[in-house]
C-alpha positions in Angstrom: 75.1 124.3 89.1 72.4 125.5 91.3 71.0 123.3 94.4 67.5 122.5 95.5 66.3 120.8 98.4 63.0 118.7 97.8 60.6 117.1 100.0 58.1 114.0 99.5 55.4 116.7 99.5 57.4 118.0 96.4 57.9 115.0 94.3 55.7 112.9 92.6 56.8 109.1 91.7 55.6 107.3 88.9 56.3 103.5 88.7 58.8 103.0 85.8 60.7 100.6 83.5 64.1 101.9 82.3 64.4 98.2 80.7 61.6 96.1 79.8 59.6 94.1 83.0 61.2 91.2 84.3 60.1 88.5 81.9 60.2 85.3 79.5 61.2 86.0 75.4 60.3 83.5 73.1 63.5 83.7 71.3 67.1 85.7 71.5 66.0 88.0 69.0 63.0 88.8 70.9 65.0 89.7 73.9 67.2 91.6 71.7 64.6 93.6 70.0 63.0 94.6 73.5 65.8 95.7 75.0 67.4 97.8 71.9 64.0 99.7 72.2 64.7 100.5 75.6 68.3 101.3 74.7 66.8 103.5 71.9 65.0 105.6 74.1 67.9 106.9 75.7 70.1 107.8 72.5 67.1 109.0 70.0 68.1 112.4 70.3 71.6 111.9 69.1 70.7 109.6 66.5 68.2 112.3 65.3 71.1 115.0 65.5 74.3 115.0 63.2 76.1 116.9 65.7 75.0 114.5 68.5 75.6 111.9 66.2 79.2 112.9 65.9 79.7 112.7 70.2 78.6 109.0 70.2 81.5 106.8 70.6 82.1 104.3 67.8 81.5 100.8 68.2 83.9 97.9 69.4 86.5 100.1 70.7 87.8 101.2 73.9 87.1 104.8 75.0 90.1 106.3 77.2 88.2 108.3 80.3 89.6 110.1 83.0 88.6 108.3 86.2 88.3 110.0 89.9 91.7 108.1 90.9 93.2 110.1 87.9 94.2 107.4 86.3 92.7 106.4 82.7 90.3 103.6 82.0 89.8 101.9 78.5 86.1 101.8 78.7 84.2 99.2 76.2 82.4 101.6 73.9 78.5 101.8 74.1 75.6 104.0 72.9 74.5 103.4 76.2 76.3 102.5 79.8 73.2 103.3 81.6 73.0 98.9 82.0 75.5 96.0 82.2 74.5 92.3 81.2 75.4 88.8 83.1 74.2 85.8 80.9 73.9 82.3 83.1 72.7 79.0 81.9 71.1 78.4 85.1 70.0 80.1 88.1 71.3 79.5 91.5 69.7 80.8 95.0 72.6 83.4 95.3 74.4 84.9 92.4 78.1 85.0 93.8 81.8 85.4 92.8 83.8 82.8 92.5 85.9 82.9 95.8 82.1 82.6 97.8 80.4 80.1 95.6 81.9 77.7 98.1 82.3 77.8 101.5 85.9 77.6 102.0 88.1 76.6 104.9 90.5 79.4 106.1 93.2 77.5 104.6 91.6 77.3 101.2 90.5 81.0 101.0 94.4 81.7 102.0 95.4 79.6 99.2 93.1 81.5 97.1 94.5 84.6 97.6 97.8 83.5 97.3 97.1 82.2 93.7 95.8 85.6 92.9 99.0 87.2 94.5 101.3 85.2 92.8 99.4 85.8 89.3 99.4 89.6 89.5 103.1 89.5 90.4 103.8 87.5 87.0 101.6 89.9 85.4 103.5 93.1 86.6 106.8 91.1 84.6 105.3 91.9 81.1 106.1 94.8 78.8 102.5 95.6 78.2 101.7 96.1 81.8 104.6 98.5 82.4 103.4 100.4 79.3 100.0 100.6 80.7 101.3 102.0 84.1 103.7 104.4 82.2 100.8 105.6 80.1 98.8 106.1 83.9 96.1 103.7 82.5 94.3 101.5 85.6 95.4 98.1 84.9 92.8 95.8 87.2 94.9 93.4 88.2 92.1 91.7 90.0 90.0 91.7 87.1 92.5 90.2 85.0 93.1 87.3 87.4 89.0 87.0 87.4 89.0 86.6 83.9 92.1 84.2 83.6 90.6 81.5 86.1 91.7 82.7 89.7 89.0 82.8 92.1 88.3 86.3 93.6 85.8 88.4 94.6 84.8 90.1 91.4 81.6 89.1 89.7 81.8 89.6 85.9 79.6 91.7 84.0 79.6 93.0 80.4 77.9 95.9 78.3 77.8 93.3 75.2 74.4 91.9 75.1 75.7 89.4 72.5 78.7 88.3 74.9 76.2 87.7 77.7 73.9 85.5 75.4 77.2 83.5 74.6 77.3 82.6 78.2 73.7 81.9 78.6 73.3 79.4 75.9 76.4 77.3 75.6 77.9 74.9 78.4 81.1 75.0 79.5 83.4 72.0 79.4 84.5 70.6 82.8 87.8 72.0 82.6 86.3 75.6 81.6 88.0 76.4 78.7 85.9 75.5 75.7 81.7 75.7 75.7 79.7 73.3 74.1 76.1 73.5 72.2 73.6 72.1 74.6 72.2 68.4 73.6 69.1 67.9 72.2 66.3 69.5 70.0 64.2 70.2 73.1 63.2 74.1 73.9 66.3 75.2 76.3 66.0 78.0 78.2 68.8 80.7 79.0 69.2 83.9 82.0 70.1 87.5 81.9 70.6 89.5 84.7 70.7 93.1 84.0 72.2 95.8 86.1 72.0 99.2 86.2 75.6 101.7 86.5 74.1 104.2 88.9 75.4 103.8 92.4 75.1 105.9 95.7 77.2 106.6 98.1 78.7 109.4 100.7 75.6 108.6 103.2 73.2 110.0 100.5 71.6 109.2 97.4 73.6 111.1 95.0 75.6 109.4 92.7 79.1 108.3 92.1 80.8 108.8 89.0 80.3 105.8 86.8 82.8 102.9 87.4 84.5 104.3 90.1 82.9 102.5 93.0 82.1 98.6 93.3 81.5 98.8 89.8 84.5 99.0 87.4 85.5 98.9 84.0 88.2 96.2 83.3 87.9 97.2 79.7 91.0 97.1 77.7 93.9 95.8 79.8 97.4 94.6 78.7 96.1 91.0 77.8 93.0 90.3 75.1 90.8 88.3 77.1 88.6 91.2 79.3 88.7 93.4 76.4 87.4 90.6 73.9 84.5 90.0 76.8 83.5 93.8 76.8 84.5 93.1 80.6 83.3 95.0 83.8 83.9 93.9 87.4 81.5 94.3 90.7 84.0 93.6 93.6 81.7 92.3 96.2 82.4 91.7 100.2 81.9 88.5 101.6 78.1 87.9 102.4 77.2 90.1 99.3 75.4 89.1 96.4 74.4 90.2 93.1 70.7 91.2 92.9 69.5 92.7 89.6 66.9 92.4 86.9 66.1 89.1 85.6 65.2 87.6 82.0 64.9 84.5 80.9 64.3 83.3 77.3 63.7 79.9 75.1 66.4 79.0 72.5 67.0 76.4 70.5 70.2 74.0 69.5 70.2 76.0 66.0 70.3 79.4 67.9 73.1 78.2 70.3 75.1 77.0 67.3 74.7 80.4 65.3 76.1 82.2 69.1 78.9 79.8 69.2 79.9 80.3 65.2 79.9 83.8 65.8 82.5 84.0 68.4 84.2 81.4 66.3 83.7 78.6 68.9 84.5 80.9 71.9 88.0 81.2 70.7 87.4 85.5 70.1 86.2 85.6 73.8 89.1 83.3 75.4 92.5 83.9 73.4 94.3 80.9 75.2 98.1 82.1 75.5 100.9 81.8 77.7 98.9 83.9 80.6 96.0 81.5 80.5 98.4 78.6 80.7 100.3 80.5 83.5 97.0 80.7 85.3 96.3 76.9 84.9 99.9 76.2 86.7 99.5 78.3 89.3 96.0 76.8 90.2 97.3 73.5 90.4 100.4 74.0 91.6 101.4 73.5 95.4 104.7 75.6 95.0 104.6 79.3 95.4 107.6 82.4 96.1 108.0 83.8 99.3 107.3 87.0 97.6 103.7 86.1 96.9 103.6 84.5 100.4 104.7 87.7 102.1 102.5 90.1 100.4 99.6 87.8 100.7 99.8 87.6 104.4 100.5 91.6 104.9 97.6 92.3 102.5 95.0 90.4 103.8 95.8 89.2 107.3 98.3 91.5 108.9 99.2 90.2 112.2 102.6 89.8 114.0 105.7 87.9 112.1 105.0 85.3 114.3 101.5 84.7 113.2 102.7 84.7 109.6 105.3 81.9 110.5 102.2 80.1 111.8 100.4 80.4 108.5 103.7 79.4 106.7 104.5 76.4 109.0 100.6 75.2 108.8 100.6 75.5 104.9 104.0 73.3 105.0 102.4 70.7 107.0 99.7 70.4 104.4 102.1 69.8 101.6 102.8 73.2 100.1 106.1 74.5 99.5 107.7 77.9 99.4 111.0 79.3 97.5 112.7 82.2 96.2 111.6 81.0 92.4 109.2 78.2 91.6 110.3 76.0 88.9 107.6 77.3 86.3 108.5 80.6 87.0 112.0 80.7 85.9 111.4 81.3 82.3 108.7 83.5 82.3 110.8 87.0 82.7 112.5 86.2 79.5 111.3 86.7 76.3 108.0 85.0 75.3 105.6 85.0 72.4 103.3 87.1 73.9 105.5 89.5 74.7 107.6 89.1 71.1 104.0 89.8 69.6 103.3 92.7 71.7 106.8 94.4 70.7 106.4 93.5 67.4 103.4 95.3 67.0 104.6 98.4 68.3 104.0 98.4 71.9 101.5 100.5 73.2 101.6 102.8 70.1 100.4 99.7 68.1 96.9 99.6 69.6 94.6 100.9 67.3 91.3 100.2 69.6 91.8 103.2 71.5 89.1 106.3 71.1 88.8 109.5 73.0 85.9 112.4 72.7 87.4 116.2 73.8 85.2 118.3 75.7 85.1 121.8 76.7 83.8 123.0 79.9 84.4 126.2 81.4 86.6 127.4 78.7 88.7 124.3 79.2 89.2 121.7 76.7 90.2 118.1 78.0 91.5 115.8 75.4 89.1 113.2 77.0 85.9 112.9 79.0 85.7 111.6 82.5 83.8 109.4 84.3 82.3 112.2 86.0 81.0 113.6 82.9 79.8 110.1 81.8 77.8 110.5 84.7 76.0 113.6 83.9 75.2 112.3 80.4 73.7 109.3 82.1 71.7 111.5 84.3 70.0 113.4 81.5 69.4 110.4 79.5 68.1 108.0 82.0 65.1 109.8 83.6 63.6 110.6 80.0 63.5 107.0 78.7 61.4 103.4 79.2 57.9 104.0 79.5 55.5 103.9 82.9 55.3 100.6 84.5 52.5 98.1 83.2 49.8 97.7 85.9 50.5 94.9 88.4 53.9 94.9 87.8 56.3 96.0 91.2 59.3 97.7 89.4 62.1 98.5 91.4 62.6 101.8 89.6 60.4 105.1 89.8 60.5 108.4 87.6 60.4 111.2 89.6 59.1 114.8 88.8 58.9 117.8 90.9 55.5 119.0 91.4 56.3 122.6 89.9 57.4 120.5 86.8 61.4 121.9 86.8 63.2 118.9 88.0 63.2 115.2 86.5 65.1 112.5 88.1 65.1 108.2 89.0 64.1 106.5 91.9 65.9 103.1 92.5 64.7 100.9 95.0 67.6 99.1 96.5 67.9 95.2 95.2 68.1 92.9 97.9 68.5 88.9 98.0 64.7 89.3 99.3 63.3 90.9 96.3 65.8 89.2 93.8 63.1 87.8 90.8 63.6 84.0 90.4 62.3 81.6 87.6 59.0 79.9 88.2 60.2 76.7 89.7 58.0 74.6 87.4 58.3 75.9 84.5 62.1 77.6 84.7 60.8 80.7 83.2 60.6 84.2 84.6 57.1 85.3 84.7 57.0 88.1 87.1 54.9 90.1 84.5 53.5 88.3 81.6 52.2 90.9 78.9 53.6 91.9 75.6 56.6 94.0 75.5 55.3 95.1 72.2 52.3 96.8 74.0 54.2 99.1 76.0 54.5 102.4 75.1 57.9 103.7 74.9 58.4 107.3 73.9 61.1 107.8 71.7 60.7 111.4 71.4 60.1 113.2 75.1 61.8 116.3 75.2 65.5 116.9 77.0 65.6 120.4 76.8 66.6 120.5 80.2 69.4 121.7 82.1 71.7 120.3 84.6 70.6 120.9 88.2 71.8 119.4 91.9 69.0 118.7 94.0 68.5 117.1 97.1 65.6 114.5 96.7 63.7 112.2 99.3 65.7 108.5 99.6 63.9 105.7 98.2 63.0 102.6 100.5 
């Protein structure tokens, strides 16, 4: 790979849309059709080329990919890894992970951390987890904790638009364990956040390897729920918010009923098992192990032994108890149905949803691709996809091209809370752009006979 440096004078930037302009859709089907048109612009070459078709990952599987850390990640397969989704029934002023949605006192914050550590320690006792670790596959403990109801700094995302639509169209029960069709025959409105997977860092605007930064692929884990939801996670610090493209869509009660049926009343997404029961016990209980307490204080609070004793005495004064082994824990390290089911199915070797693509580079063949290779794929596909932004639409993206015509790229404006699109407060609908997406000129046949070249370009504001 060669290297060049470009200045502002060497580059032209055209406002661009790599997904539809932020707008309202008349139905879920309308939204899906529009999104698919933009996805198609990134994979058209592969679909029209038998060789390219063979390299696309199969649907509804998990691809074994080597991450920068040296561990493998089982990423939910997707024809287009450029964007992820989040579905919501409503929109709040800030989109935050569960740990930050309510202002917690210091006591409450410690307890939420303590519950998460306790839950993670329970997970480590399962043969599924031990096998994943033995196979050098990354176990996303925080991601698992989030999916099973712990309050964490991880915000759930998915690469399945259908999964996002489920959460955007159905009402959760009070305990969050089931979903219902919204009442009434009136028009309902759901919301879909769309975020790109490009992360930059290192003091510049060079991209991270995909899913190796704050955005992680939870994917297939030792337990079913994150994989069923095609899960990804965005790790946020206190004070950070999730900001992305936002769309709204209208739907009927019948639309919601079809989605609920498609996911078998949510059972295919939730997989209630002993892990979810354990999570509930930990969330509702007031007794914790000394092991979890010590790990929690050491990981999140540090300080001297005296300071830790002060924390312990304070929590005891609030009615919390610390023991060597809580009563509920005394059976979890024995044979359980979840463990027996896993072993009956052949253990790790019995998992048949894992796929991998071999690749050859510099004369060396690898048994699977890497997150870095996925990044290169994206950098080739993304710039030549989508369409020019319609007149009057303030797009956060730009199509960059060197004036010598030799290089293309993507410019991305930083998403902030200040420039986050919100629905119209009167209609509840997103109306940042009010045109017809069918009229957008998405070119499905742009020339991609280009080579990868490392260049330095001006930063976007």
